[in-house]
N, C-alpha and C positions, 0 to 999 in steps of 0.2 A: 635305388636305396640311398637315402641320405645319411650322413654321418650320424645324426642325432637318432636316427631310427635303428642304427646297427646295433645289434646285441652286444658285440665286442666293445663298441664305443661306450655304450651305457655301462658295461661292466667295468671298463678302465676308469671312467669318471667317478663311479662308486668307489673303487679302490683308492683313487686320488683323494677323494673327500675323506675317506675313513683315515687315510694316512696323514692328512692335514689336521683332522681332528686330534689324532693321537699326539702330534707334535705340538699342538696348541695347548693340550692337557699338560704335557711336560713343561712347556714354556710357562704356563700359568703357575705351576708348581714352583719352578725355578724363581719366577718373579716374586712369589710370596715369600721364599727363603731370602731372597735378595733384599726386598723391602724390609723385612724383619731385621736382617743383619745390619743394614745400613741405618735404619731408624734406631737400633740399639746403640750403634756407635755415636749417632748424633746425640742421643739421650745422655750417654755418659760424657759427652763433650760439652754438656750444658746447653745443647740446642733443642730444648724440649718441645718447643712449637713445631720445629721442623720434624722431629722425630715422631710426634703425634699425627702429623699430617701423612707422612710416609706410611705409618701403621694404618692409617684410615684408608689408605688405597688397597690394603689387603682384604678388606671386607668385601667390596665389589668383585674382586678377582676370585675369591672363594665362593661367593654366591653364584657366580657364573659357572664355576666347575661343578657345583652341586646341581645347578639347573640342568646342565648338559648331561650330567651323568643320570638324571631322571628322565629327561625328555628326549635326548639324542638330537636336538635341533641344532643343527651345525651352523645355520644362518645366524641365529641369535649368538651362539658361541663366538663367532667371528665379530659380529657387530659390537657386542658388549666389550669384548677384549679390546677392539680398536678405539672405542671411546674412552675407555679406562686409561689406556696407553697415552692417547692424545692428551687427556686431562693432566695426567702424570707429568707428561713432557713440558707442557704449558706451564705447570706450577713450577717446575724446576728451573725453567729458563726466566721466569718472572721473579722467582725468590732468589735465584742464584744458588741454591742448595748450601752446601758448606764450601766457604772459601771461593764463591763464584765458579764452582766447578759443575753446576747443574746443567749448563748447555751441553756438556761433553756426552751426556746420556743421549742427545739427540742423533748421534751417530748410529745407534741401534735402530732408529726409526725407519730409514729408507728400506733396508732389506726386509724387515718385519712388514711394513706397509705393502710392498709388491707381493709378499708372500701371501697376505691375507685378502688382497683385492686383485683386480686385473690392472693391466698397464694404465688405461685411461682413468679410471677412479683412483688408482695410487697417485698419479701425476697431479690430479686436481686436489687431492687432499695434501699432498707434499707443497704444492704451491701455497694452499691455505696456511699451512705451518710456517712457510717462509714469511708470509705476511705477519703472522703473530710474532715471529722473531724480530722483524723489522720494526714493528711497532713497540716492542719491549727495548730494543736497543736504541731506538731514536727519541723515545719519550720516557725517560727513566722518572718523570715525575708523575706518571700516572698512579693512581691509588692503589692498583693491585700489583705495581711493579716495585720490588723491594731490593733489586740489585742493579748495580751501575757497572758498565763493562768499558775497558779501554778500546780505543780506536784500533790497535793492532790486533786485539782478540776478536773484535768484530769482523775484521777483514779476513783474518785466518779462518775463522769459524765458517763464515760464508763460503769462501774458496773450498775448504776442504769438504763441507758439506754438499756443495754443488758437485764437486768431483765424484764424491761417493754416490750420490744420487743418480748421475749419469751412468756411472759404472754399473750400479744395480739395475738401471732401466735396461741397458744394453744385455746384461746377463740374462734377465728375466725374459726379454724379447727373443733372445737367441734360444732359451730353453723351451718357450712355448712354440717357436718355430720347428724345432727338432721334435717336440711331442707331437705336433699336428702332423708332420710328415710321417712319423711312425704310426700314428693312428690311421692316416689314410692308406698306408701301406698294409696294415693290419686288416683294414676293412676291404681293401682289395683282395687279399688273400682269403678272407672269410667268405666274401661274395663267391670267388672262384670256386671255393671248396664246396659250395652249396648249389652251384648253377651249372647247367648243361651248356658247354660252350657254343653248340651250334644252334640251339633253339632258344636259349635264354630261360627256359623252364628250370625247376628244381631238378637236381640229379637224384640218382637212386639213393645215395646215402642220405641227403636231405629228407626225402619223402619218408624213408624208413624212420628217421628220428622224429618226424612229424607224426606218423602212424603211432609210434610208441606213446608220444605225449597225448595223443587222442584217445588211445586205449586206456592210459592212465586216468585221464579225465572221465572216461565212460565208467570205469570202475568206481571212481569217487562219487560221481553225481548222476549216473545213468543216462547221460546224453548219448544218444545213438548216432552213429556215423556210418557211412557207406564208402565203398570203393568201386571204381569202374577201371577195369583193365582193358586197354584198347590195342588193337592191332591194325595196321594199315594193310588192306587186302592186296596180296600178290605184288608186294612191293619190290621184290626182287626183279620182276619183270620191267619195272620202271628203270632200275639201275641198269639192267642188261640192254634195254631198248634205247634209253635216252641218255644213258651216263649217270655216273655216281654225283656229278654236280647237279644234275637235274633231281636226283633222289634227295640231295641235301636241301634243295630249294623247296621240294614238295614237303619236307619235314618242317622247315621253317614256316612255310605258308600254313600248315596244318596247326602248328603250335600257336600261331597268331590267331587263327580261328578259334582253337580251343579257348584262348584266354578271353575272346569277345563273348563267348557263350556261357561260361561258368561265372559264379558269383564271386565277389570280392573275397569272401571267407573260404572259398574253395582253393585247393592246391592242384596245380598240374605239374607233372614230372615226367621227363623222359625215362622210362623204366629200362630201356636198352634197345639198340637198333631201332626198329620201327615201332616199337611197343611203348605205350604211355599209360600212366596210371594217374587216376583222379582221386583225390581225397575230398570227401563231401561232409564236413562236420555238421552236427544237428540235422541230419537227413536219414530218413528211414528208406526201406527198399523201394516202395512205389515212387516216392519223388525222385530217388537216384535212378530208376528206370526211366522215368520221364524226362530228365535232364539228358540221360545218355542217348535217348531216342531223338530228342531235339537236336543234339550234336551230330548224330548220324545222318539226320535229315539235311542239315546245314553243310556237312561234308559232301553228301551226294549231290547237293544243288550247286555247290561252289565250284567255281572254274579255277583249277590249279593249272599253271602254265610255266614254262621255262623257255626263254628266248623265242616266244611266239608259238611254241608247241604246246598243246593241251596235253595234260598228264591225267591218266585215269586213276584218280584216288577215291577210294571208298574206305570204310572202316567196319570192323566188327568189334564187338565189346561184351564182356562178361561182367556182371554186377553183382555185388554181394554186400549185405549189411552185417553189421556186428551182431545183430540178433541171431543170425545163422551160424555163428562161430563163437568159439571160446578163447581164441587167441588170434594175434596178428598172422601167424603162419598158416592157420586154418583159414582165416579169411581171404588171404592171398591165393591159397590153393583152390578154394570155392570159386573165386573169380576167375582163376586161370581154367578150371573145368567149364565154367559157363562160357567163356571166350572160345574154348574147343568145341562146345556144342553149337555156338553160332557159326563158327567157320565150317563145321561139318554139315550144317543145314543148308549152306549155300552162300555164306559171307555176306556183308553188307546188311547186317542185322544185329539185334540185341538179344542177349539171353540173360536171365529168362525172358521169354518174348513178351512185348507190350502189345496188347490188342488195341488196334486203331479203330477209328470210327468206321472206316471202310471195311475193315474186317467184321465189325458188328453188323453192318448193314447187309453184307454179302452172305452172312451165315445163314443157313436154312432155318426156317422157323419150325418149332416142334409141333 
C-alpha cells in the first residue's frame, strides 16, 4: 500500500488543503483591509496615483475570494493570489511606495511563498523575485522604475531578505520532513490495524467494515455480493504432528494461494485461527460457488510443505449470497451453517454443493 493510496493519507491531505484554503481566505480579507487602509493614507497624503494603484489591487483579491467561494477550486485560489501578490510587490519595489519604503513589504513574500507552494517551486519564484529586485536597483532609469535607492539600503535589503528566505526554507523543509514522518507512522499503524500479521490478509475488523460498506452499497444500488467462509480441514493435526511453525507456514502458503485465485476486487481475510472469509463484490451465488470450488480444487492440488515435509492441507467452505439474507449477521450465520454442512459431509468440499461435469456424467439416466 503506497502512501498516496492510503485512506489516512488522503484524509490528511484533504484536511491540510482545507486548512490552507481557510488561511488564504483570511489572508485575502486582511490584504483587502490593509490595501484599503494604506491606500487611504496615501490618498490623504496627496499620493493619489499610489493610492489608486493600491485600491486597484483590491479588485482581483475580492474576485478571487468570490470565485473560490462559488467553485471551491483551491488550485485557482492559490495561483491567483500568488500572481496578485507578486504583481503588488513588483509595483512596490519599482515605485518605492511612500518614501521608498515599498521594498520593505518584500519581507512578507518568502513565508507566504513557501506556504502557497512547495520548496522547489517557491525557491524558483523567489530567485525570479531577486532578479526583478536586482534589475530595479541596478537600472533606475528604466521606464517602469520610479524609485532610486541608496547603496546601503540595497545591501541591507538583500542581506536581510536572503537571511529570511533561507530561514523560511529551512523551517518549511523541517516542517515537511516532520509531517511526512508522521504520515508514514500513521500509515504504518493504519495498515497494521487492518492486516493480519501472519498472512498479510485483511483481519476480522477490516473485513467487517468492508462487509458493512458493501451491504450499504447493496441497499443503495442493489449490487449483489457473496461471502465464502473457509476452514482448513483437520488443521489441528498439522500443528500436533508437524509443529506450530509448520501450521503457520501452511496458513501463509494458503493465503498466498487464495490471493492468486480471487479477483482484484475481492477481499480475503483471516477470520480467526484456520478460518478465512472471502468477500466477493458484484457476485451472486452461482459465480461465488464456482470460485469457491476452483479455490478448493487448487488447494487440493497444491503442494504445501515445511522444511521438506509435505503438509496435508484441504479446505471446506460455506457460501452465502446477500439474496439469501437480510443482514450481515444473517449472511455470516448462513455461511457458517453451510460450512458445517460441508464438514459434516466429509470435508474437502463446498456447500451448497456444486455439481461437476463428472457428477453429471455419472448420474443415472431417467
